[in-house]
C-alpha positions as CSV (number, residue, x, y, z in Angstrom):
1,X,-111.5,-1.1,15.4
2,X,-114.8,0.7,14.7
3,X,-114.6,4.5,14.8
4,X,-117.5,6.2,16.5
5,X,-118.9,9.6,15.7
6,X,-117.5,11.1,19.0
7,X,-113.9,9.8,18.1
8,X,-114.3,11.3,14.7
9,X,-115.3,14.7,16.3
10,X,-112.3,14.5,18.6
11,X,-109.8,13.9,15.7
12,X,-111.4,16.7,13.6
13,X,-111.2,19.1,16.6
14,X,-107.5,18.4,16.9
15,X,-107.0,19.2,13.2
16,X,-108.7,22.6,13.2
17,X,-105.5,24.4,14.2
18,X,-103.5,23.2,11.1
19,X,-101.0,26.0,10.2
20,X,-102.0,26.4,6.5
21,X,-99.5,29.1,5.9
22,X,-96.7,26.8,6.8
23,X,-98.2,23.9,4.8
24,X,-98.5,26.0,1.7
25,X,-94.8,27.0,2.0
26,X,-94.0,23.3,1.9
27,X,-96.1,23.0,-1.3
28,X,-94.8,25.9,-3.4
29,X,-97.2,25.3,-6.3
30,X,-100.3,25.8,-4.1
31,X,-101.7,28.6,-2.0
32,X,-103.3,28.4,1.4
33,X,-106.8,27.9,0.1
34,X,-105.8,25.2,-2.4
35,X,-103.9,23.2,0.3
36,X,-106.8,23.5,2.8
37,X,-109.4,22.6,0.2
38,X,-107.4,19.6,-1.0
39,X,-107.1,18.4,2.5
40,X,-110.7,18.8,3.5
41,X,-112.1,17.5,0.2
42,X,-109.7,14.6,-0.4
43,X,-107.0,13.9,2.2
44,X,-109.0,13.9,5.4
45,X,-110.6,10.7,4.3
46,X,-107.8,9.0,6.3
47,X,-109.2,10.5,9.5
48,X,-111.0,7.8,11.4
49,X,-109.9,5.0,9.1
50,X,-112.4,5.8,6.4
51,X,-111.7,4.9,2.9
52,X,-112.4,7.1,-0.1
53,X,-114.8,5.7,-2.6
54,X,-117.3,6.7,-5.3
55,X,-120.5,8.5,-4.2
56,X,-123.4,6.2,-4.9
57,X,-127.0,6.6,-6.0
58,X,-128.0,5.4,-2.5
59,X,-126.1,8.3,-0.9
60,X,-127.6,10.7,-3.4
61,X,-131.0,9.5,-2.4
62,X,-130.2,9.8,1.3
63,X,-128.9,13.3,0.7
64,X,-132.1,14.4,-1.1
65,X,-134.3,12.9,1.6
66,X,-132.2,14.6,4.4
67,X,-132.3,18.0,2.8
68,X,-136.0,17.6,2.0
69,X,-136.7,16.8,5.7
70,X,-134.8,19.9,6.9
71,X,-136.9,22.8,8.1
72,X,-135.2,25.4,5.8
73,X,-136.6,27.9,3.3
74,X,-133.4,28.8,1.5
75,X,-130.4,26.8,0.5
76,X,-128.2,29.2,2.4
77,X,-130.0,28.1,5.6
78,X,-128.7,24.5,5.3
79,X,-126.4,23.8,8.1
80,X,-123.9,21.5,6.3
81,X,-121.9,20.9,9.4
82,X,-124.9,19.6,11.3
83,X,-126.1,17.6,8.2
84,X,-122.6,16.1,7.8
85,X,-123.1,14.3,11.1
86,X,-125.5,12.0,9.2
87,X,-123.0,11.5,6.4
88,X,-119.6,11.5,8.2
89,X,-118.7,8.0,7.0
90,X,-119.6,8.9,3.4
91,X,-118.3,12.4,2.9
92,X,-115.0,13.7,4.3
93,X,-116.3,17.1,5.1
94,X,-119.3,19.4,5.2
95,X,-117.8,21.2,2.2
96,X,-117.8,17.9,0.2
97,X,-121.3,17.2,1.2
98,X,-122.4,20.6,0.0
99,X,-120.5,19.9,-3.2
100,X,-122.4,16.7,-3.7
101,X,-125.6,18.6,-3.4
102,X,-124.4,21.0,-6.1
103,X,-123.5,18.1,-8.3
104,X,-127.0,16.6,-7.8
105,X,-128.6,19.8,-9.0
106,X,-126.2,20.1,-11.9
107,X,-126.7,16.5,-13.2
108,X,-130.4,16.2,-12.7
109,X,-132.0,19.7,-13.1
110,X,-131.9,21.8,-16.2
111,X,-131.6,25.5,-15.4
112,X,-131.6,24.9,-11.7
113,X,-130.1,28.3,-11.2
114,X,-133.4,29.9,-12.4
115,X,-135.4,27.9,-9.8
116,X,-136.3,28.7,-6.3
117,X,-135.0,26.4,-3.5
118,X,-138.5,25.1,-3.0
119,X,-138.7,24.2,-6.7
120,X,-135.3,22.5,-6.7
121,X,-136.2,20.5,-3.6
122,X,-139.6,19.5,-5.1
123,X,-137.9,18.4,-8.4
124,X,-135.2,16.4,-6.7
125,X,-137.5,14.8,-4.2
126,X,-140.5,14.0,-6.4
127,X,-138.8,13.3,-9.8
128,X,-135.1,12.5,-9.2
129,X,-135.5,10.4,-6.1
130,X,-137.8,7.8,-7.7
131,X,-135.4,7.5,-10.6
132,X,-132.5,6.9,-8.1
133,X,-134.6,4.3,-6.2
134,X,-135.4,2.6,-9.5
135,X,-131.7,2.4,-10.4
136,X,-131.0,1.0,-6.9
137,X,-133.6,-1.8,-7.4
138,X,-132.1,-2.7,-10.7
139,X,-128.6,-2.8,-9.2
140,X,-129.9,-5.0,-6.4
141,X,-131.6,-7.3,-8.8
142,X,-128.5,-7.6,-10.9
143,X,-126.4,-8.4,-7.9
144,X,-128.9,-11.1,-6.8
145,X,-128.8,-12.5,-10.3
146,X,-125.0,-12.6,-10.3
147,X,-125.0,-14.3,-6.9
148,X,-127.4,-17.0,-8.1
149,X,-125.3,-17.6,-11.2
150,X,-122.2,-17.9,-9.1
151,X,-123.8,-20.4,-6.8
152,X,-125.1,-22.4,-9.8
153,X,-121.6,-22.4,-11.5
154,X,-119.9,-23.4,-8.3
155,X,-122.3,-26.3,-7.9
156,X,-121.7,-27.3,-11.5
157,X,-117.9,-27.2,-10.9
158,X,-118.4,-29.5,-7.9
159,X,-120.4,-32.0,-9.9
160,X,-118.0,-31.9,-12.9
161,X,-115.0,-32.6,-10.6
162,X,-116.8,-35.6,-9.3
163,X,-117.3,-36.8,-12.9
164,X,-113.6,-36.2,-13.7
165,X,-112.7,-38.5,-10.8
166,X,-114.8,-41.3,-12.4
167,X,-112.9,-40.9,-15.7
168,X,-109.6,-42.2,-14.4
């Protein structure tokens, strides 16, 4: 069954009233915030039959393009909830999406905390995005190469099995 965005919104709306105080009493080693954060960053993947997986270069590229296309002047103006609607199948929550933005800055920009939002966006869009796209092209080429090798080896296996039949 394919889950639509509206069904996802319905499920998330129902889960807003989770009694985190009661939950944290059931998990004595964690406080309210830890329980809630663990759920929204890790466990809520199960909502809407999504599966948790590694964040990819393609998703990083999409995130950079999406933030670049927003009409915001400061990072604090980014509406992560609204932006999450584009990424709802790839990030479990707006908080996780914001965290992935932070990781992008951390991995790719030296001293990003001394840069303005405009400089960060410019660096990510004009310098990091082309690198990510280059990696994606290499990955696609490698997949195509592997696919062609698999088809060649399977055709060789077919022809060798025919030769084996003649050996008897």
